[in-house]
N, CA, C and O atoms as CSV, one atom per row, in Angstrom:
chain,resi,resn,atom,element,x,y,z
A,1,UNK,N,N,113.773,84.730,86.526
A,1,UNK,CA,C,112.867,85.440,87.290
A,1,UNK,C,C,113.448,85.237,88.836
A,1,UNK,O,O,113.584,84.052,89.141
A,2,UNK,N,N,113.714,85.943,89.586
A,2,UNK,CA,C,114.120,85.704,91.118
A,2,UNK,C,C,113.345,86.021,92.120
A,2,UNK,O,O,112.847,87.128,91.916
A,3,UNK,N,N,112.936,85.446,93.346
A,3,UNK,CA,C,112.454,85.543,94.071
A,3,UNK,C,C,113.530,85.383,95.412
A,3,UNK,O,O,114.508,84.644,95.523
A,4,UNK,N,N,112.780,86.662,96.662
A,4,UNK,CA,C,113.701,87.306,97.458
A,4,UNK,C,C,113.079,87.543,98.435
A,4,UNK,O,O,111.877,87.721,98.237
A,5,UNK,N,N,113.411,87.616,99.405
A,5,UNK,CA,C,112.742,88.480,101.056
A,5,UNK,C,C,113.103,89.773,100.311
A,5,UNK,O,O,114.095,90.167,99.697
A,6,UNK,N,N,111.557,90.414,100.699
A,6,UNK,CA,C,111.615,91.899,100.591
A,6,UNK,C,C,111.871,92.292,101.630
A,6,UNK,O,O,111.484,91.793,102.687
A,7,UNK,N,N,112.683,93.414,101.483
A,7,UNK,CA,C,113.370,94.394,103.045
A,7,UNK,C,C,112.414,95.780,102.761
A,7,UNK,O,O,111.534,95.994,101.927
A,8,UNK,N,N,112.966,96.569,103.782
A,8,UNK,CA,C,112.353,97.766,103.971
A,8,UNK,C,C,112.660,98.645,102.803
A,8,UNK,O,O,111.959,99.478,102.229
A,9,UNK,N,N,114.208,98.143,102.545
A,9,UNK,CA,C,114.179,99.215,101.448
A,9,UNK,C,C,113.598,99.243,100.009
A,9,UNK,O,O,113.587,100.150,99.177
A,10,UNK,N,N,113.020,97.717,99.959
A,10,UNK,CA,C,112.135,97.732,98.813
A,10,UNK,C,C,111.043,98.443,98.097
A,10,UNK,O,O,110.728,98.560,96.913
A,11,UNK,N,N,110.289,99.142,99.924
A,11,UNK,CA,C,108.841,99.312,99.706
A,11,UNK,C,C,108.878,100.181,98.603
A,11,UNK,O,O,107.787,100.275,98.041
A,12,UNK,N,N,109.842,100.885,98.086
A,12,UNK,CA,C,109.623,101.995,97.423
A,12,UNK,C,C,109.638,101.625,95.702
A,12,UNK,O,O,109.136,102.302,94.804
A,13,UNK,N,N,110.302,100.471,95.595
A,13,UNK,CA,C,110.318,99.442,94.406
A,13,UNK,C,C,108.833,99.077,93.963
A,13,UNK,O,O,108.492,98.961,92.785
A,14,UNK,N,N,107.789,98.873,95.329
A,14,UNK,CA,C,106.789,98.152,94.934
A,14,UNK,C,C,105.873,99.052,94.502
A,14,UNK,O,O,105.245,99.036,93.444
A,15,UNK,N,N,105.830,99.960,95.525
A,15,UNK,CA,C,104.921,101.468,94.643
A,15,UNK,C,C,104.052,101.447,93.711
A,15,UNK,O,O,102.822,101.416,93.729
A,16,UNK,N,N,105.008,101.472,92.682
A,16,UNK,CA,C,104.285,102.078,91.051
A,16,UNK,C,C,103.572,100.620,90.849
A,16,UNK,O,O,102.566,100.756,90.153
A,17,UNK,N,N,103.767,99.423,91.203
A,17,UNK,CA,C,102.876,98.553,90.676
A,17,UNK,C,C,102.097,98.525,91.215
A,17,UNK,O,O,101.148,98.446,90.436
A,18,UNK,N,N,101.536,98.546,92.844
A,18,UNK,CA,C,100.644,98.788,93.764
A,18,UNK,C,C,99.707,99.754,93.064
A,18,UNK,O,O,98.578,99.449,92.679
A,19,UNK,N,N,100.338,101.080,92.917
A,19,UNK,CA,C,99.225,101.977,92.140
A,19,UNK,C,C,98.765,101.901,91.285
A,19,UNK,O,O,97.665,102.442,91.173
A,20,UNK,N,N,99.481,101.010,89.916
A,20,UNK,CA,C,98.771,100.661,88.474
A,20,UNK,C,C,97.991,99.923,89.064
A,20,UNK,O,O,96.851,100.374,88.959
A,21,UNK,N,N,98.038,98.823,89.752
A,21,UNK,CA,C,97.212,97.565,89.828
A,21,UNK,C,C,95.822,98.353,90.455
A,21,UNK,O,O,94.785,98.367,89.792
A,22,UNK,N,N,95.885,98.821,91.420
A,22,UNK,CA,C,94.664,99.248,92.070
A,22,UNK,C,C,94.186,100.248,91.821
A,22,UNK,O,O,93.004,100.352,92.146
A,23,UNK,N,N,94.784,101.328,91.206
A,23,UNK,CA,C,94.163,102.601,90.613
A,23,UNK,C,C,93.412,102.150,89.325
A,23,UNK,O,O,92.252,102.484,89.084
A,24,UNK,N,N,94.158,101.378,88.535
A,24,UNK,CA,C,93.783,100.856,87.147
A,24,UNK,C,C,93.023,99.908,86.907
A,24,UNK,O,O,92.089,100.008,86.112
A,25,UNK,N,N,93.333,98.730,87.625
A,25,UNK,CA,C,92.102,97.664,87.687
A,25,UNK,C,C,91.099,97.275,88.585
A,25,UNK,O,O,90.285,96.393,88.309
A,26,UNK,N,N,91.116,97.956,89.765
A,26,UNK,CA,C,90.247,97.645,90.992
A,26,UNK,C,C,89.345,99.545,90.938
A,26,UNK,O,O,88.373,99.878,91.616
A,27,UNK,N,N,89.910,100.199,90.181
A,27,UNK,CA,C,89.050,101.386,90.370
A,27,UNK,C,C,89.713,102.232,92.048
A,27,UNK,O,O,88.908,102.894,92.704
A,28,UNK,N,N,90.902,102.113,92.446
A,28,UNK,CA,C,91.090,102.607,93.595
A,28,UNK,C,C,91.555,104.054,93.412
A,28,UNK,O,O,91.862,104.554,92.329
A,29,UNK,N,N,91.569,104.663,94.595
A,29,UNK,CA,C,92.139,105.906,94.536
A,29,UNK,C,C,93.354,106.119,95.985
A,29,UNK,O,O,93.114,106.799,96.983
A,30,UNK,N,N,94.509,105.415,95.753
A,30,UNK,CA,C,95.232,105.035,96.153
A,30,UNK,C,C,96.682,106.135,95.310
A,30,UNK,O,O,97.096,106.220,94.154
A,31,UNK,N,N,97.078,106.836,96.680
A,31,UNK,CA,C,98.492,108.031,96.225
A,31,UNK,C,C,99.624,107.225,96.909
A,31,UNK,O,O,99.692,106.356,97.778
A,32,UNK,N,N,100.293,107.763,96.292
A,32,UNK,CA,C,102.080,107.122,96.801
A,32,UNK,C,C,102.139,107.154,98.137
A,32,UNK,O,O,102.610,106.146,98.663
A,33,UNK,N,N,101.693,108.285,99.042
A,33,UNK,CA,C,101.914,108.018,100.289
A,33,UNK,C,C,101.094,107.410,101.017
A,33,UNK,O,O,101.543,107.131,102.128
A,34,UNK,N,N,99.992,107.077,100.799
A,34,UNK,CA,C,98.709,106.077,101.185
A,34,UNK,C,C,99.162,104.369,100.922
A,34,UNK,O,O,99.164,103.522,101.815
A,35,UNK,N,N,99.523,104.134,99.521
A,35,UNK,CA,C,100.578,102.835,99.483
A,35,UNK,C,C,101.460,102.729,100.340
A,35,UNK,O,O,101.332,101.912,101.252
A,36,UNK,N,N,102.651,103.607,100.226
A,36,UNK,CA,C,103.569,103.489,101.204
A,36,UNK,C,C,103.258,102.913,102.559
A,36,UNK,O,O,103.466,101.768,102.962
A,37,UNK,N,N,102.609,104.142,103.304
A,37,UNK,CA,C,102.114,103.471,104.678
A,37,UNK,C,C,101.239,102.279,104.315
A,37,UNK,O,O,101.607,101.439,105.137
A,38,UNK,N,N,100.269,101.698,103.544
A,38,UNK,CA,C,99.830,100.496,103.632
A,38,UNK,C,C,101.008,99.184,103.559
A,38,UNK,O,O,100.842,98.191,104.267
A,39,UNK,N,N,102.028,99.287,102.762
A,39,UNK,CA,C,102.696,98.587,102.861
A,39,UNK,C,C,103.711,98.372,103.747
A,39,UNK,O,O,104.096,97.288,104.187
A,40,UNK,N,N,104.130,99.487,103.987
A,40,UNK,CA,C,105.403,99.620,105.319
A,40,UNK,C,C,104.495,99.214,106.664
A,40,UNK,O,O,105.319,98.858,107.506
A,41,UNK,N,N,103.505,99.142,107.077
A,41,UNK,CA,C,102.626,98.694,107.975
A,41,UNK,C,C,102.754,96.991,107.958
A,41,UNK,O,O,102.828,96.272,108.954
A,42,UNK,N,N,102.756,96.614,106.696
A,42,UNK,CA,C,102.797,95.125,106.789
A,42,UNK,C,C,104.315,94.608,106.675
A,42,UNK,O,O,104.719,93.541,107.138
A,43,UNK,N,N,104.966,95.410,106.083
A,43,UNK,CA,C,106.886,95.007,105.878
A,43,UNK,C,C,107.445,94.926,106.803
A,43,UNK,O,O,108.328,94.080,106.942
A,44,UNK,N,N,107.068,95.891,107.855
A,44,UNK,CA,C,107.790,96.367,108.886
A,44,UNK,C,C,107.115,96.187,110.268
A,44,UNK,O,O,107.565,96.779,111.249
A,45,UNK,N,N,105.822,95.210,110.368
A,45,UNK,CA,C,105.517,94.904,111.924
A,45,UNK,C,C,106.427,93.497,112.205
A,45,UNK,O,O,107.125,92.980,111.333
A,46,UNK,N,N,106.289,92.987,113.555
A,46,UNK,CA,C,106.934,91.899,113.899
A,46,UNK,C,C,106.191,90.566,113.310
A,46,UNK,O,O,105.029,90.178,113.194
A,47,UNK,N,N,107.355,90.132,113.037
A,47,UNK,CA,C,107.047,88.696,112.466
A,47,UNK,C,C,106.689,88.491,111.020
A,47,UNK,O,O,106.284,87.437,110.528
A,48,UNK,N,N,106.952,89.981,110.214
A,48,UNK,CA,C,106.408,89.784,108.997
A,48,UNK,C,C,107.081,89.294,107.815
A,48,UNK,O,O,108.311,89.289,107.873
A,49,UNK,N,N,106.554,88.897,106.802
A,49,UNK,CA,C,107.764,87.893,106.078
A,49,UNK,C,C,106.961,88.432,104.544
A,49,UNK,O,O,105.739,88.576,104.495
A,50,UNK,N,N,107.813,88.671,103.432
A,50,UNK,CA,C,106.937,89.259,102.370
A,50,UNK,C,C,108.353,88.699,101.361
A,50,UNK,O,O,109.549,88.496,101.570
A,51,UNK,N,N,107.611,88.623,100.434
A,51,UNK,CA,C,108.638,88.135,99.046
A,51,UNK,C,C,108.200,89.060,97.891
A,51,UNK,O,O,107.051,89.438,97.662
A,52,UNK,N,N,109.543,89.414,97.071
A,52,UNK,CA,C,109.824,90.047,96.098
A,52,UNK,C,C,110.040,89.526,94.528
A,52,UNK,O,O,111.097,88.969,94.231
A,53,UNK,N,N,109.121,89.706,93.658
A,53,UNK,CA,C,110.125,88.828,92.534
A,53,UNK,C,C,110.454,89.971,91.317
A,53,UNK,O,O,109.756,90.868,90.843
A,54,UNK,N,N,111.393,89.667,91.125
A,54,UNK,CA,C,112.223,90.499,90.148
A,54,UNK,C,C,112.328,89.617,88.514
A,54,UNK,O,O,112.176,88.428,88.233
A,55,UNK,N,N,112.625,90.719,87.746
A,55,UNK,CA,C,112.837,89.695,86.364
A,55,UNK,C,C,113.598,90.800,85.818
A,55,UNK,O,O,113.176,91.950,85.694
A,56,UNK,N,N,114.715,90.389,85.509
A,56,UNK,CA,C,115.968,91.014,85.047
A,56,UNK,C,C,115.928,92.480,85.732
A,56,UNK,O,O,115.982,93.517,85.071
A,57,UNK,N,N,115.827,92.433,87.148
A,57,UNK,CA,C,116.289,93.658,87.834
A,57,UNK,C,C,115.175,94.492,88.175
A,57,UNK,O,O,115.260,95.352,89.052
A,58,UNK,N,N,113.946,94.232,87.396
A,58,UNK,CA,C,113.076,94.972,87.533
A,58,UNK,C,C,112.003,94.245,88.411
A,58,UNK,O,O,111.654,93.103,88.111
A,59,UNK,N,N,111.489,94.884,89.472
A,59,UNK,CA,C,110.115,94.582,90.526
A,59,UNK,C,C,108.873,93.816,89.331
A,59,UNK,O,O,108.715,94.387,88.253
A,60,UNK,N,N,108.099,92.591,89.625
A,60,UNK,CA,C,107.375,92.510,88.972
A,60,UNK,C,C,105.887,92.177,89.762
A,60,UNK,O,O,104.769,92.353,89.278
A,61,UNK,N,N,106.206,91.655,91.092
A,61,UNK,CA,C,105.060,90.939,92.079
A,61,UNK,C,C,105.831,91.114,92.994
A,61,UNK,O,O,107.034,91.288,92.802
A,62,UNK,N,N,105.077,91.099,94.601
A,62,UNK,CA,C,105.306,90.716,95.522
A,62,UNK,C,C,103.956,90.243,96.169
A,62,UNK,O,O,102.823,90.362,95.704
A,63,UNK,N,N,104.318,89.728,97.250
A,63,UNK,CA,C,103.551,89.094,98.429
A,63,UNK,C,C,104.123,89.398,99.905
A,63,UNK,O,O,105.274,89.367,100.339
A,64,UNK,N,N,103.024,89.669,100.446
A,64,UNK,CA,C,103.384,90.142,101.824
A,64,UNK,C,C,102.519,89.899,103.213
A,64,UNK,O,O,101.348,90.281,103.224
A,65,UNK,N,N,102.873,89.502,103.949
A,65,UNK,CA,C,102.337,89.215,105.426
A,65,UNK,C,C,103.011,88.886,106.385
A,65,UNK,O,O,104.185,89.256,106.422
A,66,UNK,N,N,102.450,88.074,107.469
A,66,UNK,CA,C,102.625,87.945,108.690
A,66,UNK,C,C,102.568,86.550,109.508
A,66,UNK,O,O,101.459,86.017,109.501
A,67,UNK,N,N,103.466,85.960,110.124
A,67,UNK,CA,C,103.285,85.132,110.867
A,67,UNK,C,C,102.609,84.867,111.843
A,67,UNK,O,O,103.429,84.774,112.756
A,68,UNK,N,N,101.282,84.619,112.376
A,68,UNK,CA,C,100.655,84.570,113.990
A,68,UNK,C,C,100.935,83.163,114.517
A,68,UNK,O,O,100.966,82.077,113.937
A,69,UNK,N,N,101.163,83.569,116.008
A,69,UNK,CA,C,101.478,82.191,117.258
A,69,UNK,C,C,100.144,82.059,117.755
A,69,UNK,O,O,99.632,83.015,118.336
A,70,UNK,N,N,99.335,80.670,117.549
A,70,UNK,CA,C,98.266,80.503,118.052
A,70,UNK,C,C,98.621,79.399,119.208
A,70,UNK,O,O,99.797,79.458,119.566
A,71,UNK,N,N,98.049,78.680,119.678
A,71,UNK,CA,C,98.406,77.805,120.663
A,71,UNK,C,C,98.989,76.691,120.165
A,71,UNK,O,O,100.202,76.645,120.371
A,72,UNK,N,N,98.553,75.842,119.619
A,72,UNK,CA,C,98.981,74.752,119.121
A,72,UNK,C,C,99.623,74.722,117.621
A,72,UNK,O,O,100.033,73.648,117.179
A,73,UNK,N,N,99.696,75.783,116.931
A,73,UNK,CA,C,100.056,75.932,115.181
A,73,UNK,C,C,100.612,77.205,115.259
A,73,UNK,O,O,100.192,77.976,116.122
A,74,UNK,N,N,101.614,77.592,114.386
A,74,UNK,CA,C,101.757,78.900,113.873
A,74,UNK,C,C,101.204,79.106,112.611
A,74,UNK,O,O,101.206,78.234,111.741
A,75,UNK,N,N,100.665,80.371,112.451
A,75,UNK,CA,C,99.661,80.414,111.057
A,75,UNK,C,C,100.197,81.462,110.367
A,75,UNK,O,O,100.712,82.269,111.141
A,76,UNK,N,N,100.298,81.842,108.954
A,76,UNK,CA,C,101.207,83.062,108.143
A,76,UNK,C,C,99.525,83.420,107.540
A,76,UNK,O,O,98.648,82.624,107.202
A,77,UNK,N,N,99.513,84.779,107.568
A,77,UNK,CA,C,98.175,85.765,107.136
A,77,UNK,C,C,99.139,86.442,105.732
A,77,UNK,O,O,100.017,87.305,105.705
A,78,UNK,N,N,98.693,85.852,104.968
A,78,UNK,CA,C,98.726,86.814,103.829
A,78,UNK,C,C,98.001,87.884,103.251
A,78,UNK,O,O,96.871,87.706,102.794
A,79,UNK,N,N,98.704,89.244,103.236
A,79,UNK,CA,C,97.643,90.328,103.367
A,79,UNK,C,C,97.805,90.686,101.738
A,79,UNK,O,O,96.693,90.701,101.210
A,80,UNK,N,N,98.684,90.922,100.977
A,80,UNK,CA,C,98.615,91.462,99.627
A,80,UNK,C,C,99.563,90.135,98.788
A,80,UNK,O,O,100.522,89.560,99.304
A,81,UNK,N,N,98.971,89.834,97.302
A,81,UNK,CA,C,99.766,89.193,96.607
A,81,UNK,C,C,99.696,90.111,94.994
A,81,UNK,O,O,98.528,90.180,94.611
A,82,UNK,N,N,100.475,90.642,94.243
A,82,UNK,CA,C,100.262,91.298,93.145
A,82,UNK,C,C,101.482,91.027,92.367
A,82,UNK,O,O,102.637,90.744,92.685
A,83,UNK,N,N,100.877,91.199,91.263
A,83,UNK,CA,C,101.874,90.482,89.987
A,83,UNK,C,C,101.579,91.894,88.978
A,83,UNK,O,O,100.377,92.061,88.771
A,84,UNK,N,N,102.294,92.699,88.469
A,84,UNK,CA,C,102.174,93.990,87.772
A,84,UNK,C,C,101.707,93.675,86.488
A,84,UNK,O,O,102.005,92.676,85.834
A,85,UNK,N,N,100.907,94.649,86.147
A,85,UNK,CA,C,99.733,93.927,85.043
A,85,UNK,C,C,99.835,93.383,83.959
A,85,UNK,O,O,98.990,92.532,83.684
A,86,UNK,N,N,101.097,93.746,82.804
A,86,UNK,CA,C,101.423,93.344,81.925
A,86,UNK,C,C,102.082,91.623,82.149
A,86,UNK,O,O,102.152,90.762,81.271
A,87,UNK,N,N,102.532,91.491,83.696
A,87,UNK,CA,C,102.756,89.978,83.653
A,87,UNK,C,C,101.931,88.986,84.426
A,87,UNK,O,O,102.284,87.941,84.971
A,88,UNK,N,N,100.446,89.705,84.325
A,88,UNK,CA,C,99.429,88.874,85.036
A,88,UNK,C,C,98.754,87.687,83.653
A,88,UNK,O,O,98.880,87.755,82.430
A,89,UNK,N,N,98.020,86.647,84.557
A,89,UNK,CA,C,97.341,85.712,83.536
A,89,UNK,C,C,98.551,84.914,82.489
A,89,UNK,O,O,98.328,84.579,81.325
A,90,UNK,N,N,99.852,84.719,83.225
A,90,UNK,CA,C,100.834,84.032,82.679
A,90,UNK,C,C,101.509,82.919,83.797
A,90,UNK,O,O,102.677,82.533,83.752
A,91,UNK,N,N,100.533,82.519,84.766
A,91,UNK,CA,C,101.051,81.506,85.505
A,91,UNK,C,C,102.094,82.219,86.732
A,91,UNK,O,O,102.677,81.439,87.485
A,92,UNK,N,N,102.264,83.443,86.867
A,92,UNK,CA,C,103.291,84.145,87.551
A,92,UNK,C,C,102.885,84.280,88.851
A,92,UNK,O,O,103.714,84.032,89.726
A,93,UNK,N,N,101.772,84.625,89.160
A,93,UNK,CA,C,100.934,84.844,90.181
A,93,UNK,C,C,100.913,83.478,91.131
A,93,UNK,O,O,101.030,83.453,92.356
A,94,UNK,N,N,100.761,82.526,90.372
A,94,UNK,CA,C,100.502,81.212,91.180
A,94,UNK,C,C,101.429,80.575,91.345
A,94,UNK,O,O,101.369,79.690,92.198
A,95,UNK,N,N,102.715,80.789,90.549
A,95,UNK,CA,C,104.089,80.355,91.079
A,95,UNK,C,C,104.513,80.877,92.072
A,95,UNK,O,O,105.043,80.191,92.946
A,96,UNK,N,N,104.340,82.675,92.223
A,96,UNK,CA,C,104.877,83.255,93.293
A,96,UNK,C,C,103.549,82.593,94.988
A,96,UNK,O,O,103.850,82.502,96.178
A,97,UNK,N,N,102.784,82.422,94.598
A,97,UNK,CA,C,101.718,81.747,95.890
A,97,UNK,C,C,102.108,80.691,96.115
A,97,UNK,O,O,102.084,80.581,97.341
A,98,UNK,N,N,102.626,79.418,95.488
A,98,UNK,CA,C,103.109,78.725,95.432
A,98,UNK,C,C,104.742,77.995,95.921
A,98,UNK,O,O,105.184,76.861,96.112
A,99,UNK,N,N,105.241,79.358,95.972
A,99,UNK,CA,C,106.856,79.573,96.346
A,99,UNK,C,C,106.425,80.194,97.951
A,99,UNK,O,O,106.754,79.422,98.851
A,100,UNK,N,N,105.931,81.116,98.279
A,100,UNK,CA,C,105.186,81.543,99.357
A,100,UNK,C,C,105.114,80.316,100.172
A,100,UNK,O,O,106.060,79.959,100.874
A,101,UNK,N,N,103.913,79.613,100.081
A,101,UNK,CA,C,103.340,78.326,100.615
A,101,UNK,C,C,104.600,77.467,101.416
A,101,UNK,O,O,104.708,77.055,102.571
A,102,UNK,N,N,105.517,77.408,100.185
A,102,UNK,CA,C,106.423,76.345,100.436
A,102,UNK,C,C,107.730,76.938,101.489
A,102,UNK,O,O,108.372,76.297,102.321
A,103,UNK,N,N,107.831,78.244,101.146
A,103,UNK,CA,C,108.904,78.983,102.212
A,103,UNK,C,C,108.271,79.326,103.521
A,103,UNK,O,O,108.900,79.354,104.579
A,104,UNK,N,N,106.917,79.600,103.394
A,104,UNK,CA,C,106.416,79.980,105.250
A,104,UNK,C,C,106.485,78.611,105.970
A,104,UNK,O,O,106.751,78.441,107.160
A,105,UNK,N,N,106.105,77.341,104.733
A,105,UNK,CA,C,105.691,76.419,105.534
A,105,UNK,C,C,107.194,75.266,106.230
A,105,UNK,O,O,107.289,74.341,107.037
A,106,UNK,N,N,108.131,76.045,105.324
A,106,UNK,CA,C,109.913,75.495,105.819
A,106,UNK,C,C,110.058,76.354,107.156
A,106,UNK,O,O,110.528,75.813,108.158
A,107,UNK,N,N,109.663,77.669,107.177
A,107,UNK,CA,C,109.545,78.366,108.415
A,107,UNK,C,C,108.924,78.246,109.606
A,107,UNK,O,O,109.110,78.853,110.661
A,108,UNK,N,N,107.786,76.970,109.172
A,108,UNK,CA,C,106.954,76.629,110.270
A,108,UNK,C,C,105.657,76.985,110.621
A,108,UNK,O,O,105.179,76.824,111.743
A,109,UNK,N,N,104.980,77.561,109.482
A,109,UNK,CA,C,103.590,78.164,109.501
A,109,UNK,C,C,102.653,76.414,109.007
A,109,UNK,O,O,103.033,75.646,108.123
A,110,UNK,N,N,101.537,76.250,109.824
A,110,UNK,CA,C,100.843,74.924,109.541
A,110,UNK,C,C,99.927,75.371,108.330
A,110,UNK,O,O,99.804,74.714,107.296
A,111,UNK,N,N,99.213,76.740,108.632
A,111,UNK,CA,C,98.210,77.307,107.636
A,111,UNK,C,C,98.253,78.657,107.148
A,111,UNK,O,O,98.413,79.739,107.714
A,112,UNK,N,N,98.050,78.282,105.822
A,112,UNK,CA,C,97.912,80.100,105.337
A,112,UNK,C,C,96.987,80.664,105.318
A,112,UNK,O,O,96.073,80.100,104.716
A,113,UNK,N,N,96.718,81.831,105.834
A,113,UNK,CA,C,95.295,82.520,105.779
A,113,UNK,C,C,95.089,83.740,105.213
A,113,UNK,O,O,95.846,84.666,105.507
A,114,UNK,N,N,93.639,83.990,103.980
A,114,UNK,CA,C,93.821,84.988,103.608
A,114,UNK,C,C,92.370,85.672,103.400
A,114,UNK,O,O,91.463,84.850,103.268
A,115,UNK,N,N,92.089,86.690,103.362
A,115,UNK,CA,C,90.891,87.483,102.872
A,115,UNK,C,C,90.826,87.778,101.505
A,115,UNK,O,O,91.580,88.571,100.942
A,116,UNK,N,N,89.881,87.108,100.941
A,116,UNK,CA,C,89.781,87.464,99.413
A,116,UNK,C,C,88.578,88.398,98.746
A,116,UNK,O,O,87.648,88.288,99.545
A,117,UNK,N,N,88.279,89.014,97.976
A,117,UNK,CA,C,87.392,89.666,97.239
A,117,UNK,C,C,86.612,88.524,96.663
A,117,UNK,O,O,87.114,87.761,95.837
A,118,UNK,N,N,85.093,88.380,97.204
A,118,UNK,CA,C,84.520,87.755,96.977
A,118,UNK,C,C,83.494,88.039,95.194
A,118,UNK,O,O,82.380,88.536,95.029
A,119,UNK,N,N,84.694,87.351,93.945
A,119,UNK,CA,C,83.999,87.568,92.779
A,119,UNK,C,C,84.595,86.544,92.098
A,119,UNK,O,O,85.303,85.718,92.672
A,120,UNK,N,N,84.301,86.519,90.560
A,120,UNK,CA,C,84.595,85.221,90.032
A,120,UNK,C,C,86.347,85.201,90.025
A,120,UNK,O,O,86.945,84.164,90.309
A,121,UNK,N,N,87.014,86.365,89.695
A,121,UNK,CA,C,88.359,86.134,89.589
A,121,UNK,C,C,89.217,85.504,90.800
A,121,UNK,O,O,90.061,84.608,90.807
A,122,UNK,N,N,88.639,86.373,91.896
A,122,UNK,CA,C,89.549,85.571,92.913
A,122,UNK,C,C,89.126,83.953,93.243
A,122,UNK,O,O,89.865,83.051,93.638
A,123,UNK,N,N,88.047,83.924,93.016
A,123,UNK,CA,C,87.434,82.453,92.939
A,123,UNK,C,C,88.140,81.611,92.392
A,123,UNK,O,O,88.409,80.542,92.940
A,124,UNK,N,N,88.649,82.010,90.980
A,124,UNK,CA,C,89.446,81.330,89.964
A,124,UNK,C,C,90.323,81.193,90.795
A,124,UNK,O,O,90.306,80.082,91.324
A,125,UNK,N,N,91.192,81.950,91.180
A,125,UNK,CA,C,92.490,82.119,91.271
A,125,UNK,C,C,93.170,81.392,92.557
A,125,UNK,O,O,94.335,80.994,92.586
A,126,UNK,N,N,92.185,81.291,93.660
A,126,UNK,CA,C,92.432,80.836,95.073
A,126,UNK,C,C,91.886,79.269,94.619
A,126,UNK,O,O,92.681,78.362,94.864
A,127,UNK,N,N,90.811,78.958,94.086
A,127,UNK,CA,C,90.372,77.907,93.897
A,127,UNK,C,C,91.158,76.749,93.286
A,127,UNK,O,O,91.326,75.612,93.729
A,128,UNK,N,N,91.636,77.360,92.065
A,128,UNK,CA,C,92.959,76.560,91.713
A,128,UNK,C,C,93.928,76.346,92.269
A,128,UNK,O,O,94.615,75.383,91.929
A,129,UNK,N,N,94.308,77.182,93.321
A,129,UNK,CA,C,95.531,76.568,94.315
A,129,UNK,C,C,95.049,75.791,95.360
A,129,UNK,O,O,95.801,75.373,96.241
A,130,UNK,N,N,93.803,75.553,95.334
A,130,UNK,CA,C,92.954,74.775,96.553
A,130,UNK,C,C,92.808,75.596,97.933
A,130,UNK,O,O,92.892,75.075,99.045
A,131,UNK,N,N,92.610,76.754,97.721
A,131,UNK,CA,C,92.468,77.195,98.525
A,131,UNK,C,C,90.739,77.340,98.823
A,131,UNK,O,O,90.081,77.805,97.892
A,132,UNK,N,N,90.131,77.018,99.878
A,132,UNK,CA,C,88.619,77.003,100.248
A,132,UNK,C,C,88.354,77.788,101.359
A,132,UNK,O,O,89.054,77.992,102.352
A,133,UNK,N,N,86.981,78.304,100.993
A,133,UNK,CA,C,85.798,79.115,101.559
A,133,UNK,C,C,85.797,78.457,103.373
A,133,UNK,O,O,85.224,77.442,103.769
A,134,UNK,N,N,86.458,79.228,104.020
A,134,UNK,CA,C,86.516,78.331,105.499
A,134,UNK,C,C,85.090,78.857,105.961
A,134,UNK,O,O,84.729,80.027,106.081
A,135,UNK,N,N,84.380,77.704,106.185
A,135,UNK,CA,C,82.951,77.069,107.082
A,135,UNK,C,C,83.095,77.943,108.201
A,135,UNK,O,O,82.529,79.032,108.293
A,136,UNK,N,N,83.836,77.464,109.019
A,136,UNK,CA,C,83.852,77.940,110.505
A,136,UNK,C,C,84.399,79.240,110.843
A,136,UNK,O,O,84.550,79.427,112.050
A,137,UNK,N,N,84.762,80.264,109.994
A,137,UNK,CA,C,85.404,81.506,110.255
A,137,UNK,C,C,84.374,82.761,108.880
A,137,UNK,O,O,84.328,82.704,107.651
A,138,UNK,N,N,83.816,83.595,109.727
A,138,UNK,CA,C,82.824,84.877,108.785
A,138,UNK,C,C,83.678,86.066,108.998
A,138,UNK,O,O,84.091,86.237,110.145
A,139,UNK,N,N,83.975,86.824,108.182
A,139,UNK,CA,C,84.526,88.081,108.478
A,139,UNK,C,C,83.373,88.871,108.624
A,139,UNK,O,O,82.384,88.811,107.894
A,140,UNK,N,N,83.585,89.878,109.931
A,140,UNK,CA,C,83.021,90.623,110.579
A,140,UNK,C,C,83.333,92.230,110.111
A,140,UNK,O,O,84.422,92.542,109.630
A,141,UNK,N,N,82.447,93.014,110.277
A,141,UNK,CA,C,83.219,94.390,110.466
A,141,UNK,C,C,82.107,95.476,111.032
A,141,UNK,O,O,80.990,95.046,111.320
A,142,UNK,N,N,82.379,96.754,111.177
A,142,UNK,CA,C,81.315,97.345,111.579
A,142,UNK,C,C,81.967,99.079,111.293
A,142,UNK,O,O,82.915,99.659,111.822
A,143,UNK,N,N,81.019,99.514,110.269
A,143,UNK,CA,C,81.690,100.806,109.947
A,143,UNK,C,C,81.384,101.982,110.934
A,143,UNK,O,O,80.242,102.173,111.352
A,144,UNK,N,N,82.489,102.791,111.303
A,144,UNK,CA,C,82.625,103.593,112.998
A,144,UNK,C,C,82.522,105.089,112.113
A,144,UNK,O,O,83.321,105.446,111.248
A,145,UNK,N,N,81.511,105.721,112.508
A,145,UNK,CA,C,80.936,107.260,112.272
A,145,UNK,C,C,81.996,107.860,112.996
A,145,UNK,O,O,82.040,109.083,113.127
C-alpha cells in the first residue's frame, strides 16, 4: 500500500468509493456531482492537506482536511477519512489516521480536530486512536429556512 498527498487530479478517482460508502453504508443520497463538489471544496481550499491511499494502483482510501492558524498554534481539521468497503475492519483506516497525524505534525500542526457522528462505531474508531470528546467545545447549528 502506498500513501501520497492527494492532488486535484485525484478527485475523480476517490468519488466511486465516496459514493459507495455513503450511499450504501450510511444511507446517503450522494450523486457524482455532489460528491465531486464536496471533495473539491476541501481539496482545493487554501492550506488544504489530503492523503490518498492506493493498493496496487487502485484507490482504496483517503483523508482530507486543512490547516488552521490560531494565535498560538497551528491546527489541522480532518473533514473526511474513508476506506473503501472491502478494505474496512482490517486496521487500514487506523493506519491511515496514524500516518495523517504524523504527517500533519511534521508540517507544524499541534492539534488535530474533527467532528464525528455520535454513534458506537465512531466512538470505537476514534476512541482507540485516543481522541476524546472535547468538553470545552460544543457543536452548534441552526437550520435556515
